[in-house]
Backbone as a chain_set.jsonl record, in Angstrom:
{"seq": "MMQSILTVCIGNICRSPMAEGLLAAALPHMAVASAGTGALIGERADALARELMQRRGISIEDHRARQVMREMCQQADIIFVMDNEQRRYLEEKYPFTCGKVFRLCEHAKQDVPDPYRQPQAAFEQSLTLIDQGVSDWLSRIARL", "coords": {"N": [[166.868, 82.521, 158.383], [168.342, 79.391, 156.412], [170.853, 77.609, 157.904], [172.087, 75.447, 158.596], [171.96, 71.837, 157.874], [170.987, 68.329, 158.711], [171.173, 65.422, 157.785], [169.777, 61.953, 157.862], [170.127, 58.352, 158.209], [170.129, 55.039, 158.972], [172.594, 53.277, 160.013], [174.5, 55.044, 159.247], [176.653, 55.105, 156.951], [176.214, 54.522, 154.608], [173.722, 55.775, 153.182], [172.992, 58.368, 154.642], [175.67, 59.729, 154.572], [176.31, 60.191, 151.847], [174.066, 61.608, 150.822], [174.829, 63.745, 152.576], [177.277, 64.48, 151.551], [176.355, 65.37, 148.68], [174.767, 67.291, 149.201], [176.281, 69.084, 150.556], [178.205, 69.576, 148.639], [176.964, 71.258, 146.927], [175.611, 73.443, 148.463], [177.824, 75.193, 149.775], [177.966, 77.344, 151.397], [176.762, 76.504, 153.672], [176.416, 74.555, 156.463], [176.697, 71.336, 156.859], [175.678, 68.174, 157.888], [175.461, 64.465, 159.284], [174.062, 61.736, 160.575], [173.093, 58.514, 162.237], [170.41, 56.285, 163.286], [170.854, 54.069, 164.441], [173.72, 54.261, 164.274], [176.666, 53.118, 163.308], [178.818, 53.751, 164.887], [182.131, 55.358, 164.406], [182.787, 54.153, 162.279], [183.973, 54.346, 159.196], [182.481, 55.426, 155.686], [180.688, 53.532, 153.577], [182.668, 51.267, 151.288], [181.621, 51.121, 148.656], [179.695, 53.313, 148.622], [181.559, 55.604, 148.955], [183.387, 55.178, 146.523], [181.018, 55.549, 144.655], [180.699, 58.173, 145.213], [183.176, 59.63, 144.731], [183.562, 59.368, 142.014], [181.799, 61.022, 141.511], [183.197, 63.205, 141.885], [183.351, 64.104, 144.545], [184.443, 63.849, 147.493], [184.077, 61.495, 150.543], [185.68, 60.46, 152.013], [186.526, 61.015, 154.737], [184.591, 60.802, 156.272], [183.188, 59.734, 159.271], [180.97, 57.319, 161.234], [178.357, 58.406, 163.238], [176.279, 58.437, 165.865], [172.718, 59.807, 166.088], [172.22, 62.873, 167.86], [170.227, 64.761, 170.332], [171.423, 67.545, 170.583], [172.359, 67.733, 167.926], [169.936, 67.661, 166.306], [168.643, 69.718, 167.385], [170.541, 71.861, 166.569], [170.161, 71.771, 163.798], [168.544, 73.33, 161.152], [166.707, 71.866, 159.245], [165.823, 68.627, 158.935], [166.891, 65.766, 157.026], [165.712, 62.761, 156.373], [165.537, 59.124, 155.419], [163.379, 57.498, 155.596], [159.979, 57.488, 156.388], [160.042, 55.744, 158.787], [162.3, 56.349, 160.087], [161.683, 59.063, 160.51], [159.63, 59.199, 162.206], [160.859, 57.917, 164.265], [162.716, 60.152, 165.174], [160.778, 62.2, 165.374], [159.567, 61.202, 168.041], [161.535, 60.658, 169.791], [162.739, 62.877, 169.972], [160.625, 65.503, 170.228], [160.584, 68.264, 169.692], [161.604, 68.544, 167.093], [159.593, 68.073, 165.212], [158.099, 69.352, 162.472], [160.397, 70.051, 161.403], [161.498, 67.578, 160.417], [162.022, 66.031, 157.327], [161.239, 63.399, 155.08], [164.06, 62.75, 152.585], [163.191, 62.361, 149.742], [160.595, 62.99, 149.967], [159.106, 64.303, 147.953], [158.845, 62.795, 145.481], [157.406, 61.105, 147.083], [158.71, 58.771, 147.887], [160.367, 56.143, 149.715], [164.281, 55.823, 150.425], [165.787, 53.234, 149.648], [167.922, 50.767, 152.071], [170.949, 50.62, 150.89], [173.023, 48.919, 152.127], [175.302, 46.257, 152.45], [174.588, 45.155, 150.116], [174.505, 44.693, 146.382], [176.809, 46.728, 144.054], [174.671, 47.791, 142.486], [172.426, 48.24, 143.835], [173.403, 50.375, 145.495], [173.714, 52.462, 143.463], [171.238, 52.722, 142.692], [170.022, 53.843, 144.824], [171.598, 55.971, 145.519], [170.76, 57.608, 142.977], [168.485, 58.075, 143.914], [168.536, 59.681, 145.851], [170.237, 61.823, 144.625], [168.007, 62.97, 143.124], [166.239, 63.507, 145.343], [167.671, 65.547, 146.515], [168.173, 67.525, 144.369], [165.374, 68.203, 144.161], [164.921, 69.569, 146.667], [166.793, 71.503, 146.843], [165.903, 73.477, 144.941], [163.804, 74.189, 146.66], [164.901, 75.406, 148.857], [166.501, 77.267, 148.091], [164.404, 79.16, 147.845], [163.985, 80.058, 150.539]], "CA": [[167.719, 82.093, 157.226], [168.625, 78.108, 156.87], [172.144, 77.652, 158.1], [172.379, 74.091, 158.853], [171.03, 70.656, 157.609], [171.339, 67.337, 158.936], [170.885, 64.178, 157.17], [170.044, 60.734, 158.963], [169.595, 57.122, 158.103], [170.383, 54.072, 160.095], [174.038, 53.191, 160.478], [175.548, 56.461, 159.069], [177.729, 54.734, 156.283], [175.801, 54.468, 153.234], [172.934, 56.563, 152.444], [173.447, 59.804, 155.123], [176.914, 60.307, 154.142], [175.812, 60.174, 150.128], [173.323, 62.739, 150.881], [175.625, 64.947, 153.231], [178.064, 65.022, 150.61], [175.829, 66.098, 148.018], [174.177, 68.686, 149.809], [177.402, 69.912, 151.083], [178.864, 70.111, 147.38], [175.64, 71.994, 146.385], [175.332, 74.709, 149.5], [179.151, 75.213, 150.445], [178.027, 78.16, 152.732], [175.835, 75.996, 154.695], [176.732, 73.517, 157.463], [175.787, 70.165, 156.492], [176.118, 67.031, 158.673], [174.759, 63.476, 159.114], [174.463, 60.854, 161.52], [172.109, 57.452, 162.163], [169.631, 56.169, 164.341], [171.633, 52.836, 165.003], [174.939, 54.374, 163.786], [177.84, 51.992, 163.402], [179.767, 54.7, 165.374], [183.431, 55.235, 164.223], [182.933, 53.283, 160.972], [183.712, 54.693, 157.475], [181.189, 55.655, 154.905], [180.866, 52.19, 153.051], [183.663, 51.618, 150.378], [180.939, 51.288, 147.406], [179.429, 54.808, 148.675], [182.581, 56.248, 148.918], [183.392, 55.056, 145.427], [180.433, 56.414, 143.909], [180.958, 59.826, 145.426], [184.673, 59.784, 144.232], [183.207, 59.236, 140.685], [181.359, 62.966, 140.96], [184.093, 64.462, 142.278], [182.712, 64.21, 146.094], [184.863, 62.766, 148.824], [183.447, 61.345, 151.653], [186.781, 59.871, 152.448], [186.788, 61.43, 156.142], [183.315, 60.447, 157.228], [182.937, 58.714, 160.417], [179.734, 57.126, 161.284], [178.17, 59.092, 164.442], [174.875, 58.549, 166.525], [172.126, 61.392, 166.035], [172.079, 63.301, 169.501], [169.743, 65.966, 170.638], [172.108, 69.077, 169.782], [172.559, 67.734, 166.258], [168.657, 68.026, 166.091], [168.649, 71.374, 167.572], [171.501, 72.87, 165.779], [169.762, 71.638, 162.141], [167.45, 74.01, 160.676], [166.038, 70.929, 158.714], [166.509, 67.58, 158.956], [166.396, 64.766, 156.131], [165.543, 61.146, 156.517], [165.312, 58.301, 154.143], [162.248, 57.006, 155.377], [159.188, 57.601, 157.343], [160.218, 54.897, 160.193], [163.355, 57.258, 160.97], [160.995, 60.399, 160.67], [158.962, 58.591, 163.385], [162.284, 57.53, 165.603], [163.217, 61.265, 165.642], [159.809, 62.853, 166.493], [159.063, 60.493, 169.438], [162.836, 61.048, 170.882], [163.017, 64.481, 170.164], [159.57, 66.124, 169.875], [160.866, 69.387, 168.985], [161.865, 68.385, 165.587], [158.189, 68.091, 164.448], [157.884, 70.087, 161.194], [161.685, 70.255, 160.52], [162.157, 66.473, 159.714], [161.122, 65.725, 156.014], [162.048, 62.426, 153.828], [164.627, 63.117, 151.626], [162.477, 61.94, 148.319], [159.163, 63.568, 149.77], [158.498, 65.015, 146.799], [158.499, 61.583, 144.674], [156.62, 60.085, 147.739], [159.059, 57.411, 148.052], [161.707, 56.239, 150.755], [165.654, 55.701, 149.996], [166.083, 51.715, 150.351], [169.152, 50.861, 152.261], [171.87, 49.586, 150.078], [174.034, 48.152, 153.022], [175.456, 44.977, 152.336], [173.913, 44.849, 148.774], [175.294, 44.706, 145.389], [176.824, 47.871, 143.586], [173.551, 48.262, 141.903], [171.469, 48.894, 145.132], [173.779, 51.541, 145.983], [173.503, 53.146, 142.632], [169.713, 52.904, 142.837], [169.884, 54.557, 146.462], [172.182, 57.476, 145.174], [170.042, 58.215, 142.068], [167.146, 58.542, 144.653], [169.38, 60.593, 146.79], [170.481, 62.813, 143.864], [166.916, 63.363, 142.936], [165.834, 64.071, 146.395], [168.564, 66.64, 146.656], [167.742, 68.147, 143.627], [164.176, 68.744, 144.678], [165.133, 70.205, 147.875], [167.644, 72.674, 146.579], [165.059, 74.557, 144.754], [162.976, 75.138, 147.443], [165.935, 75.886, 149.971], [167.047, 78.722, 147.203], [163.581, 80.097, 147.992], [164.024, 80.242, 151.618]], "C": [[168.282, 80.529, 157.321], [170.171, 78.282, 156.783], [172.582, 76.305, 158.011], [171.276, 72.757, 158.499], [171.682, 69.442, 158.186], [170.468, 66.157, 158.241], [171.046, 62.866, 158.064], [169.428, 59.523, 158.344], [169.884, 56.289, 159.101], [171.426, 54.135, 160.639], [174.818, 54.181, 160.017], [176.617, 56.172, 157.937], [177.453, 54.663, 154.781], [174.813, 55.929, 152.746], [172.901, 58.296, 152.902], [174.674, 60.342, 154.659], [176.823, 60.864, 152.506], [175.193, 61.593, 150.177], [174.163, 64.029, 151.63], [176.504, 65.35, 151.993], [177.699, 65.601, 149.39], [175.33, 67.232, 148.102], [175.222, 69.761, 150.065], [177.781, 70.404, 149.905], [177.863, 71.356, 146.953], [175.491, 73.554, 146.987], [176.704, 74.663, 150.209], [178.892, 76.39, 151.61], [176.975, 77.87, 153.815], [176.49, 74.915, 155.6], [175.783, 72.401, 157.357], [176.325, 68.926, 157.12], [175.353, 65.793, 158.353], [175.15, 62.599, 160.217], [172.899, 59.754, 161.477], [171.658, 57.315, 163.414], [170.158, 55.187, 165.024], [172.993, 53.061, 164.289], [175.98, 53.683, 164.058], [179.23, 52.808, 163.809], [181.318, 54.54, 165.269], [183.81, 54.97, 162.653], [183.198, 54.401, 159.64], [182.984, 54.679, 156.569], [181.748, 54.118, 154.08], [181.957, 52.584, 151.698], [182.677, 52.0, 148.983], [180.335, 53.013, 147.5], [180.281, 55.697, 148.633], [183.156, 56.326, 147.464], [182.443, 55.895, 144.251], [180.38, 57.887, 144.238], [182.305, 60.339, 144.457], [184.315, 60.13, 142.893], [182.45, 60.795, 140.366], [182.114, 63.557, 141.391], [184.09, 65.121, 143.883], [183.456, 63.139, 146.69], [184.167, 62.669, 150.287], [184.417, 60.538, 152.35], [186.957, 59.845, 154.129], [185.727, 61.369, 156.749], [183.589, 59.594, 158.04], [181.58, 58.562, 161.045], [179.474, 57.647, 162.813], [176.542, 59.046, 164.759], [174.024, 59.904, 166.68], [171.832, 61.683, 167.369], [170.896, 64.366, 169.31], [170.486, 66.957, 170.057], [172.36, 68.88, 168.531], [171.099, 68.317, 165.885], [168.018, 69.498, 166.339], [169.114, 72.166, 166.801], [170.684, 72.876, 164.261], [168.56, 72.606, 162.243], [166.364, 73.09, 160.234], [166.777, 69.77, 158.765], [165.757, 66.332, 157.835], [166.577, 63.487, 156.307], [165.379, 60.498, 155.348], [164.04, 57.616, 154.128], [161.272, 57.035, 156.541], [159.591, 56.836, 159.05], [161.207, 55.976, 161.037], [162.709, 58.691, 160.922], [160.437, 59.963, 161.966], [159.983, 58.499, 164.592], [162.504, 59.373, 166.046], [162.279, 61.888, 166.236], [159.409, 62.288, 167.469], [160.259, 61.003, 170.152], [162.979, 62.394, 170.829], [161.93, 65.314, 169.824], [159.655, 67.401, 168.911], [161.174, 69.565, 167.634], [160.603, 68.119, 164.699], [158.127, 69.264, 163.555], [159.111, 70.435, 160.793], [162.5, 69.169, 160.077], [161.267, 65.899, 158.457], [162.36, 64.316, 155.255], [162.496, 63.319, 152.737], [163.764, 62.968, 150.214], [160.867, 62.268, 148.787], [158.395, 63.773, 148.43], [158.23, 63.966, 145.456], [157.773, 60.719, 145.56], [157.237, 58.637, 147.758], [160.243, 57.576, 148.89], [163.088, 56.284, 149.92], [165.979, 54.31, 150.51], [167.593, 51.643, 150.547], [169.852, 50.025, 151.525], [172.89, 48.631, 150.993], [173.859, 46.761, 153.008], [174.799, 44.36, 150.92], [175.093, 45.116, 147.586], [175.571, 46.245, 145.162], [175.394, 48.371, 142.893], [172.513, 48.894, 142.802], [172.113, 50.129, 145.569], [173.698, 52.645, 144.886], [171.976, 53.707, 142.475], [169.745, 54.164, 143.982], [170.258, 56.116, 145.895], [171.387, 58.044, 144.01], [168.728, 58.767, 142.901], [167.608, 60.185, 145.417], [169.525, 61.689, 146.002], [169.032, 63.556, 143.757], [166.218, 64.165, 144.078], [166.072, 65.479, 146.828], [168.164, 67.964, 146.041], [166.231, 68.997, 144.187], [164.099, 69.64, 145.218], [165.841, 71.522, 147.625], [167.077, 73.732, 146.32], [164.25, 75.06, 145.683], [164.236, 75.749, 148.507], [166.379, 77.286, 149.356], [166.016, 79.671, 147.466], [163.676, 80.419, 149.377], [164.712, 81.562, 152.151]], "O": [[168.756, 80.307, 158.435], [170.729, 78.907, 155.881], [173.536, 76.071, 157.269], [170.082, 72.724, 158.797], [172.913, 69.436, 158.194], [169.239, 66.104, 158.232], [172.014, 62.628, 158.786], [168.264, 59.604, 157.953], [169.913, 56.786, 160.227], [171.572, 54.838, 161.639], [175.972, 54.181, 160.443], [177.542, 56.983, 157.91], [178.316, 54.734, 153.906], [175.227, 56.883, 152.088], [172.827, 59.242, 152.116], [174.667, 61.529, 154.333], [177.31, 61.939, 152.155], [175.726, 62.574, 149.659], [174.069, 65.177, 151.195], [176.415, 66.475, 151.503], [178.53, 66.344, 148.869], [175.396, 68.112, 147.243], [175.105, 70.97, 149.862], [177.793, 71.632, 149.827], [178.381, 72.435, 146.667], [175.317, 74.572, 146.318], [176.722, 74.066, 151.285], [179.557, 76.36, 152.645], [176.462, 78.666, 154.602], [177.388, 74.377, 154.954], [174.579, 72.376, 157.613], [177.492, 68.643, 156.85], [174.631, 65.802, 157.356], [176.261, 62.618, 160.746], [171.87, 60.069, 160.88], [172.105, 57.859, 164.423], [170.036, 55.245, 166.248], [173.451, 52.088, 163.691], [176.267, 53.625, 165.254], [180.345, 52.651, 163.313], [181.843, 53.671, 165.964], [184.766, 55.402, 162.008], [182.33, 55.224, 159.348], [182.577, 53.523, 156.456], [182.913, 53.726, 154.022], [182.102, 53.7, 151.199], [182.917, 53.011, 148.323], [180.52, 53.812, 146.582], [179.867, 56.789, 148.243], [183.442, 57.458, 147.076], [182.845, 56.596, 143.321], [179.984, 58.698, 143.402], [182.308, 61.27, 143.652], [184.731, 61.222, 142.505], [182.518, 61.48, 139.345], [181.865, 64.762, 141.391], [184.588, 66.166, 144.302], [183.285, 61.928, 146.545], [183.809, 63.621, 150.981], [184.009, 59.895, 153.317], [187.424, 58.877, 154.728], [185.717, 61.866, 157.875], [184.242, 58.614, 157.682], [181.003, 59.59, 161.399], [180.332, 57.341, 163.641], [175.701, 59.542, 164.009], [174.465, 60.902, 167.249], [171.232, 60.856, 168.055], [170.65, 64.788, 168.18], [170.164, 67.266, 168.91], [172.621, 69.889, 167.876], [171.036, 69.352, 165.221], [167.196, 70.151, 165.695], [168.477, 73.088, 166.291], [170.606, 73.932, 163.633], [167.774, 72.666, 163.188], [165.217, 73.287, 160.637], [168.003, 69.708, 158.684], [164.564, 66.037, 157.777], [167.736, 63.082, 156.401], [165.109, 61.104, 154.31], [163.534, 57.179, 153.094], [161.67, 56.639, 157.636], [159.421, 57.356, 160.153], [161.042, 56.361, 162.195], [163.436, 59.555, 161.411], [160.947, 60.536, 162.928], [159.805, 59.003, 165.701], [162.424, 59.724, 167.223], [162.444, 62.255, 167.399], [158.614, 63.022, 168.056], [160.071, 61.763, 171.102], [163.396, 62.997, 171.818], [162.266, 66.071, 168.913], [159.098, 67.594, 167.83], [161.023, 70.644, 167.062], [160.73, 67.969, 163.484], [158.104, 70.326, 164.177], [159.143, 71.158, 159.797], [163.622, 69.264, 159.578], [160.128, 65.439, 158.543], [163.57, 64.272, 155.037], [161.886, 64.205, 152.139], [163.938, 64.006, 149.574], [159.954, 61.858, 148.07], [157.274, 63.398, 148.085], [157.497, 64.314, 144.531], [157.422, 59.629, 145.108], [156.591, 57.592, 147.678], [160.97, 58.566, 148.953], [163.044, 56.757, 148.784], [166.398, 54.165, 151.658], [168.426, 52.115, 149.773], [169.551, 48.836, 151.419], [173.467, 47.672, 150.48], [172.865, 46.113, 153.337], [174.573, 43.158, 150.779], [176.219, 45.581, 147.764], [174.899, 47.072, 145.778], [175.221, 49.59, 142.887], [171.87, 49.904, 142.519], [171.37, 50.989, 146.04], [173.61, 53.795, 145.316], [171.646, 54.861, 142.202], [169.443, 55.329, 143.722], [169.523, 57.102, 145.839], [171.35, 59.271, 144.11], [168.077, 59.75, 142.546], [167.111, 61.311, 145.432], [169.011, 62.707, 146.466], [168.905, 64.667, 144.272], [165.702, 65.266, 143.88], [165.288, 66.313, 147.28], [167.91, 69.034, 146.594], [166.152, 70.179, 144.522], [163.471, 70.616, 144.808], [165.463, 72.549, 148.189], [167.285, 74.791, 146.912], [163.929, 76.248, 145.652], [164.068, 76.94, 148.77], [166.58, 78.276, 150.058], [166.301, 80.868, 147.415], [163.262, 81.577, 149.428], [164.765, 81.785, 153.361]]}, "num_chains": 1, "name": "protein.A"}
C-alpha cells in the first residue's frame, strides 16, 4: 500500500512545494514531502507560490527548502519530478529509484516549466499543470 510521496524540482521553493501542498490536501492519510535537486536550503516557498496556494485554501507558509537525499528517496513509495532531467538526476544518483520516479505531468507528456523569477502568469501556468498532473495521478493512486 502506498504511504509516502516525494515531489522534486530544482530549488524546492516553487513547483515541488505547490505539488506537495495539493497532494497533501488530497491525501491527508499519506506522508507527502518535497525536496530539490539544487535546493535553496532553508528558503521559504516563493511568495507567488504561497499566494496562489493560499487562494486555494492550502497553506505552504511553513515550507522550507531542502536538498533531496538518499533517505527521502528510500522512504518514498513514489517520486514525482517536474521534468525528465530531474528524473535522470535521481535515477543516476540513486539507481534504486528506477521504476518509482515519474514526471508529474507524464500523462499529458509534458514538463512543468520552472516559474522561478518569472511573473505571476508563469506561476499560474505551472500550477495549472501541477493541478492536472496531481488529478491524473490521484485516480491512479486510488486504485493502488
